[in-house]
C-alpha positions as CSV (number, residue, x, y, z in Angstrom):
1,M,40.7,-68.1,9.1
2,F,39.3,-71.8,9.9
3,K,40.7,-71.7,12.9
4,R,40.1,-68.6,14.7
5,G,36.3,-69.6,13.1
6,F,36.8,-72.7,14.9
7,N,37.8,-71.3,17.7
8,K,35.1,-68.8,18.0
9,Y,32.5,-72.2,18.1
10,I,34.7,-73.7,21.2
11,Y,34.1,-70.3,23.0
12,F,30.5,-70.2,22.3
13,A,30.3,-73.9,22.9
14,V,32.2,-73.5,26.3
15,S,29.8,-71.1,27.2
16,L,26.8,-72.9,26.6
17,L,28.4,-75.6,28.2
18,I,29.2,-73.7,31.6
19,V,25.6,-72.2,31.8
20,A,24.2,-75.7,31.7
21,V,26.2,-77.1,33.9
22,S,25.7,-74.2,36.3
23,L,22.0,-74.2,36.0
24,F,21.8,-78.2,36.8
25,V,24.0,-78.2,39.7
26,T,22.4,-75.3,40.8
27,N,18.8,-76.6,40.3
28,N,20.0,-79.3,42.1
29,L,21.2,-77.7,44.8
30,S,18.2,-75.4,45.4
31,R,15.9,-78.6,45.5
32,K,18.2,-80.5,48.0
33,L,18.3,-77.3,50.6
34,A,14.5,-76.8,49.9
35,H,14.2,-79.9,51.3
36,E,16.5,-79.8,54.1
37,E,14.5,-76.5,55.3
38,R,11.4,-78.4,55.1
39,R,12.9,-80.9,57.1
40,K,13.9,-78.1,59.7
41,M,10.8,-76.4,59.7
42,E,8.7,-79.6,60.4
43,I,10.9,-80.0,63.6
44,W,11.0,-76.7,64.6
45,A,6.9,-76.5,64.3
46,E,7.4,-80.4,66.4
47,A,9.5,-78.3,69.6
48,M,6.4,-75.4,68.6
49,K,3.8,-78.1,69.9
50,R,6.3,-79.6,72.6
51,F,6.8,-76.7,74.2
52,N,3.2,-75.5,74.4
53,T,3.0,-78.9,76.3
54,I,6.1,-79.7,78.1
55,D,5.9,-79.7,82.2
56,P,7.8,-76.5,83.2
57,D,9.6,-78.6,85.6
58,D,11.4,-80.6,83.0
59,N,14.2,-78.6,82.6
60,L,16.5,-80.5,80.2
61,N,13.5,-81.1,78.1
62,F,12.5,-77.7,78.2
63,E,16.4,-76.3,77.3
64,L,16.7,-78.3,74.5
65,I,13.2,-77.6,72.9
66,W,14.0,-73.8,73.4
67,Q,17.2,-74.2,72.2
68,I,15.3,-75.3,68.3
69,I,13.4,-73.1,68.3
70,E,15.3,-70.2,69.1
71,S,18.3,-72.0,66.4
72,N,16.1,-70.3,63.2
73,K,17.5,-67.4,62.2
74,I,17.3,-67.1,58.6
75,I,13.5,-68.5,57.5
76,P,11.0,-66.5,57.5
77,A,8.0,-67.7,59.2
78,I,4.2,-66.8,60.8
79,I,1.9,-68.7,62.9
80,A,-1.7,-68.2,62.2
81,D,-4.7,-70.0,63.3
82,G,-7.6,-71.5,60.9
83,N,-8.9,-68.1,60.3
84,G,-5.7,-66.5,59.6
85,N,-5.6,-65.1,62.7
86,I,-1.8,-63.9,63.2
87,I,-0.7,-65.8,66.5
88,N,3.3,-65.1,66.1
89,Y,5.9,-64.7,63.8
90,V,9.7,-65.0,63.3
91,N,12.7,-63.3,61.1
92,I,10.6,-60.7,59.5
93,D,11.6,-57.0,59.4
94,N,10.0,-53.7,58.8
95,V,6.5,-54.6,59.9
96,P,4.0,-51.8,59.2
97,E,1.4,-50.6,61.6
98,D,-1.2,-52.3,59.5
99,K,-0.3,-55.6,60.1
100,T,-3.3,-57.2,59.1
101,E,-3.1,-56.2,55.0
102,F,0.5,-56.7,55.3
103,F,1.0,-60.6,56.7
104,R,-2.1,-61.4,54.5
105,K,0.4,-60.6,51.9
106,K,3.0,-62.0,53.5
107,I,1.0,-65.8,53.9
108,A,0.0,-65.7,50.2
109,G,3.4,-65.1,48.9
110,F,4.7,-67.8,51.4
111,R,1.7,-70.7,50.4
112,T,3.0,-69.8,46.6
113,K,6.6,-70.9,47.7
114,N,6.1,-73.7,50.5
115,R,3.3,-75.8,51.6
116,P,2.0,-74.7,55.0
117,I,2.9,-77.0,58.1
118,E,-0.5,-78.0,60.1
119,L,0.2,-77.9,63.8
120,M,-2.7,-78.6,66.5
121,L,-2.3,-77.4,69.8
122,D,-5.1,-78.2,72.1
123,D,-7.4,-79.2,69.9
124,E,-6.8,-76.0,68.0
125,R,-5.9,-75.9,64.4
126,Q,-2.8,-73.6,63.6
127,Y,-0.6,-73.0,60.5
128,I,2.9,-72.6,59.9
129,Y,4.0,-70.4,56.6
130,Y,7.0,-70.2,55.9
131,D,9.3,-68.3,53.1
132,N,12.7,-69.8,51.4
133,S,15.7,-68.6,53.7
134,I,18.4,-65.8,52.3
135,L,20.5,-68.3,51.5
136,L,18.1,-70.4,49.0
137,K,17.1,-67.2,47.3
138,Y,20.8,-66.3,46.8
139,L,20.7,-69.6,45.3
140,E,18.2,-69.7,43.2
141,E,19.1,-66.4,41.6
142,F,22.5,-67.2,41.3
143,P,22.3,-68.8,37.7
144,Y,20.5,-66.0,36.4
145,V,23.6,-63.9,37.6
146,Q,26.4,-66.6,35.9
147,F,23.9,-66.5,32.7
148,A,24.4,-62.6,32.8
149,L,28.3,-62.9,33.0
150,V,28.3,-65.7,30.6
151,A,26.3,-63.4,28.3
152,A,28.2,-60.7,28.5
153,F,31.8,-62.7,28.0
154,L,29.9,-64.2,24.6
155,L,29.3,-60.1,23.7
156,I,32.7,-59.3,24.0
157,C,34.4,-62.2,22.5
158,F,32.0,-61.3,19.6
159,W,32.7,-58.0,19.7
160,A,36.2,-59.4,19.8
161,F,35.9,-61.5,16.9
162,T,34.1,-58.6,14.8
163,S,36.7,-56.6,15.3
164,D,39.3,-58.7,14.1
165,K,37.8,-59.4,10.9
166,K,37.0,-56.0,10.0
167,S,40.9,-55.0,11.0
168,E,41.5,-57.9,8.7
169,Q,39.4,-56.7,6.0
170,N,41.2,-52.9,6.6
171,L,44.7,-54.4,5.9
172,V,43.4,-56.2,2.8
173,W,42.1,-53.4,1.8
174,V,45.0,-50.6,2.7
175,G,47.4,-52.9,1.0
176,L,45.3,-53.7,-1.9
177,S,45.5,-50.2,-2.5
178,K,48.9,-49.3,-1.9
179,E,50.0,-52.1,-4.5
180,T,47.7,-50.2,-7.1
181,A,48.7,-47.3,-6.2
182,H,52.5,-48.7,-7.1
183,Q,52.1,-50.4,-9.4
184,L,50.2,-47.3,-11.9
185,G,53.0,-45.1,-10.7
186,T,55.3,-46.4,-13.5
187,P,52.4,-46.7,-16.6
188,I,51.3,-42.8,-15.6
189,S,54.9,-41.6,-15.7
190,S,55.4,-43.4,-18.8
191,L,52.5,-42.3,-20.8
192,L,53.6,-38.7,-19.1
193,A,57.0,-39.1,-21.6
194,W,54.9,-40.1,-24.2
195,E,53.0,-37.0,-24.4
196,E,56.2,-34.6,-24.4
197,I,57.4,-37.0,-27.3
198,L,53.5,-36.4,-29.2
199,K,54.2,-32.6,-28.6
200,T,56.9,-32.4,-30.5
201,Q,55.2,-34.7,-33.4
202,G,52.6,-32.2,-34.2
203,I,49.7,-33.8,-33.4
204,N,46.3,-32.4,-33.5
205,E,46.4,-30.2,-30.1
206,N,42.7,-31.3,-29.3
207,I,43.9,-34.9,-29.1
208,L,46.8,-34.1,-26.8
209,S,44.6,-32.2,-24.6
210,E,42.2,-35.3,-24.3
211,I,45.4,-37.6,-23.5
212,N,46.2,-34.8,-20.9
213,K,43.2,-34.8,-19.1
214,D,42.9,-39.0,-19.3
215,I,46.4,-38.8,-18.0
216,S,45.6,-35.9,-15.1
217,R,42.6,-38.9,-14.3
218,L,44.5,-41.9,-13.8
219,R,46.6,-39.6,-11.3
220,T,43.9,-38.5,-9.7
221,I,43.4,-42.1,-9.6
222,S,46.5,-43.4,-8.1
223,E,46.3,-40.5,-5.7
224,R,43.0,-41.7,-4.6
225,F,44.3,-45.2,-3.6
226,S,47.4,-44.0,-1.7
227,K,45.1,-42.2,0.4
228,I,43.3,-45.6,1.5
229,G,44.2,-46.2,5.0
230,S,46.0,-43.2,5.8
231,A,44.0,-39.7,7.4
232,P,43.3,-37.7,4.3
233,I,42.7,-33.7,4.5
234,I,39.2,-32.7,5.2
235,K,38.4,-29.5,4.8
236,E,35.5,-27.1,4.0
237,E,34.6,-27.3,-0.2
238,N,32.3,-26.3,-2.1
239,I,30.1,-29.4,-2.9
240,V,27.7,-27.8,-5.5
241,E,31.0,-26.9,-7.6
242,V,32.7,-30.3,-7.2
243,V,29.9,-32.6,-8.2
244,E,29.2,-30.4,-11.1
245,N,33.2,-31.4,-11.9
246,S,32.6,-34.8,-11.7
247,I,29.7,-34.8,-13.6
248,A,31.1,-32.9,-16.2
249,Y,34.3,-35.1,-16.5
250,L,31.6,-38.2,-16.8
251,R,29.5,-36.7,-19.2
252,K,32.4,-37.5,-22.1
253,R,32.7,-40.6,-20.9
254,T,29.6,-42.5,-20.6
255,S,26.7,-42.6,-23.5
256,N,25.1,-39.5,-24.8
257,K,22.0,-41.2,-24.1
258,V,22.4,-40.7,-19.9
259,N,21.2,-37.4,-19.3
260,Y,22.5,-36.0,-15.8
261,T,20.8,-32.6,-13.9
262,V,22.0,-30.9,-10.6
263,A,19.7,-29.3,-8.5
264,H,20.5,-27.3,-5.1
265,T,19.3,-24.8,-3.0
266,S,22.1,-22.3,-3.3
267,E,25.4,-21.9,-5.6
268,V,27.3,-22.3,-3.2
269,I,27.3,-24.9,-0.5
270,A,29.8,-26.1,2.0
271,A,30.9,-29.2,3.1
272,A,33.6,-30.9,4.8
273,I,34.9,-33.7,2.1
274,N,38.5,-34.9,0.7
275,I,38.0,-34.0,-3.1
276,P,39.8,-36.7,-4.5
277,L,38.0,-39.2,-2.3
278,F,34.5,-37.7,-2.9
279,E,34.8,-37.6,-6.6
280,W,35.3,-41.0,-6.6
281,V,32.4,-42.0,-4.7
282,I,30.2,-39.9,-7.1
283,E,32.1,-41.8,-10.0
284,N,30.9,-45.0,-8.4
285,L,27.3,-44.1,-7.8
286,C,27.2,-43.0,-11.3
287,K,28.4,-45.8,-12.9
288,N,26.2,-48.1,-10.7
289,A,23.6,-46.5,-12.0
290,V,24.4,-46.0,-16.0
291,D,25.1,-50.1,-15.5
292,A,21.6,-50.2,-14.0
293,M,20.1,-48.0,-17.2
294,G,21.9,-50.2,-19.8
295,G,23.3,-46.8,-20.8
296,I,20.1,-45.3,-21.4
297,G,18.3,-43.1,-18.6
298,E,18.4,-40.2,-16.2
299,I,20.8,-39.4,-12.9
300,S,19.6,-36.4,-11.4
301,F,21.7,-34.5,-8.4
302,N,19.4,-33.0,-5.3
303,I,21.9,-30.9,-3.3
304,Q,20.6,-29.1,0.0
305,S,21.7,-27.6,3.8
306,Q,19.7,-29.2,6.2
307,G,20.7,-28.5,10.0
308,G,23.9,-28.6,9.8
309,N,24.4,-31.1,7.4
310,V,24.1,-31.3,3.7
311,L,22.2,-33.8,1.9
312,I,23.1,-35.0,-1.4
313,D,20.0,-37.3,-3.5
314,I,21.2,-39.1,-5.9
315,K,18.7,-40.9,-8.2
316,D,18.4,-43.3,-11.1
317,T,16.0,-44.7,-13.4
318,G,17.5,-47.5,-13.5
319,K,16.1,-51.2,-12.4
320,G,16.0,-50.8,-9.2
321,I,17.2,-52.7,-5.9
322,A,14.8,-54.8,-3.8
323,K,13.9,-53.9,-0.4
324,K,16.0,-56.9,1.3
325,H,19.2,-56.1,-0.6
326,F,19.4,-52.2,0.3
327,K,22.0,-53.2,3.0
328,D,23.6,-55.9,1.2
329,V,24.7,-53.4,-1.5
330,F,27.7,-52.3,0.4
331,K,28.8,-55.4,1.6
332,P,32.0,-56.4,-0.5
333,G,31.4,-58.8,-2.9
334,F,27.8,-58.2,-3.5
335,T,26.7,-57.1,-7.4
336,T,23.9,-58.5,-9.9
337,K,25.9,-57.9,-12.7
338,Q,27.6,-61.0,-14.4
339,R,31.4,-59.9,-14.7
340,G,31.2,-57.3,-11.8
341,W,33.4,-57.0,-8.1
342,G,31.0,-55.7,-5.7
343,L,33.6,-53.3,-4.1
344,G,32.6,-50.2,-5.7
345,L,29.4,-49.0,-3.1
346,S,31.4,-51.4,-0.5
347,L,34.0,-48.9,-0.8
348,S,32.0,-45.6,-1.3
349,K,30.5,-46.4,2.3
350,R,34.5,-46.7,4.1
351,I,35.1,-43.5,2.1
352,I,31.8,-41.6,3.3
353,D,31.8,-43.4,6.6
354,D,35.1,-43.8,7.9
355,Y,36.9,-40.9,6.4
356,H,34.5,-38.3,6.5
357,K,32.3,-39.2,9.6
358,G,28.9,-39.0,6.9
359,K,26.4,-41.5,6.0
360,I,25.3,-43.2,2.9
361,F,22.3,-45.4,2.2
362,V,19.7,-46.4,0.4
363,R,16.7,-43.7,0.8
364,S,14.5,-45.3,-1.6
365,S,14.2,-47.8,-4.4
366,E,11.4,-49.3,-6.7
367,V,12.2,-52.6,-9.0
368,G,11.9,-51.5,-12.4
369,R,11.7,-47.8,-11.8
370,G,15.2,-46.7,-10.3
371,T,16.8,-45.8,-6.6
372,T,17.6,-42.8,-4.8
373,F,20.8,-43.2,-3.0
374,R,21.6,-40.3,0.0
375,I,25.0,-38.9,1.6
376,I,25.2,-37.5,4.6
377,L,28.2,-34.7,5.2
378,N,29.1,-32.6,8.3
379,G,28.2,-29.1,6.8
């Protein structure tokens, strides 16, 4: 665990180092290339000046100056007089018919990037406005492209670490659940044998009936644990009946000062569930509610069908949850009880989200007034 966490920080540090070095090197190259382009444009401007004053019979110098002027193939440039009238331009494509406005905007853009070069020809002051070459533009954009690639790399690393951590948590859940189911198997078998022995001893039938219910409950709990990690069978059930059966069991095993109520829009509301696992969720929510109420209060269920989904609201009159903890309550280990494990709601969320493809969340809560959880299931 420590090694994996340490590797994570190494990846992040290396990625940041790559970005920092890349930005430094690229900015340095950009400055040098911009300076070099400035020198080339100054030479080009000088060639333009001499081209206008050279003796036409001086073929050697004429050819050399002409080659210098023609050598500029990548730097866009505009030559204009002091009034902004365009004299000439090079390396600028797609010039529209309305040249005046087009070049006015071009000159304004060029001025923001490079200081114009002043040129004196026959006592006339002219200016050369030029843009960065396509090479310099690509070089300036390169750090942003590289930053995007590094950011994508970091996101992939984060996703990989998160998936790895979640996979490890799943293995812990599955291993713990399977082992619990296995450990429960032996005492349950022993209790079944003792039940048969008690039947032969003339024990009161009501007592035997309650013992049988508790043993059946233990078998159900064992079955629930055994289903963790494997794909449970999900089928349509009457959710109203399932909830009422769960409450009937809980009524006998919680304080008689806790009042349970169930409201529903229909006697039969179908939802795709696995009964043992869903009952586990209901029990976890109710037990948490009873603890939050201190064994005195009301737990109310509201079941309704809406837009192809089944909505179940579970409301208690307990001490409530601070808004900042609405999501924390579903994290493993989070608890407000002195002796709590903080696993009940985490397990409930896993059952609803992963196995039933539904949702469970804190719909509303007010400290000192109570909490309402909502479960959304596929209808």
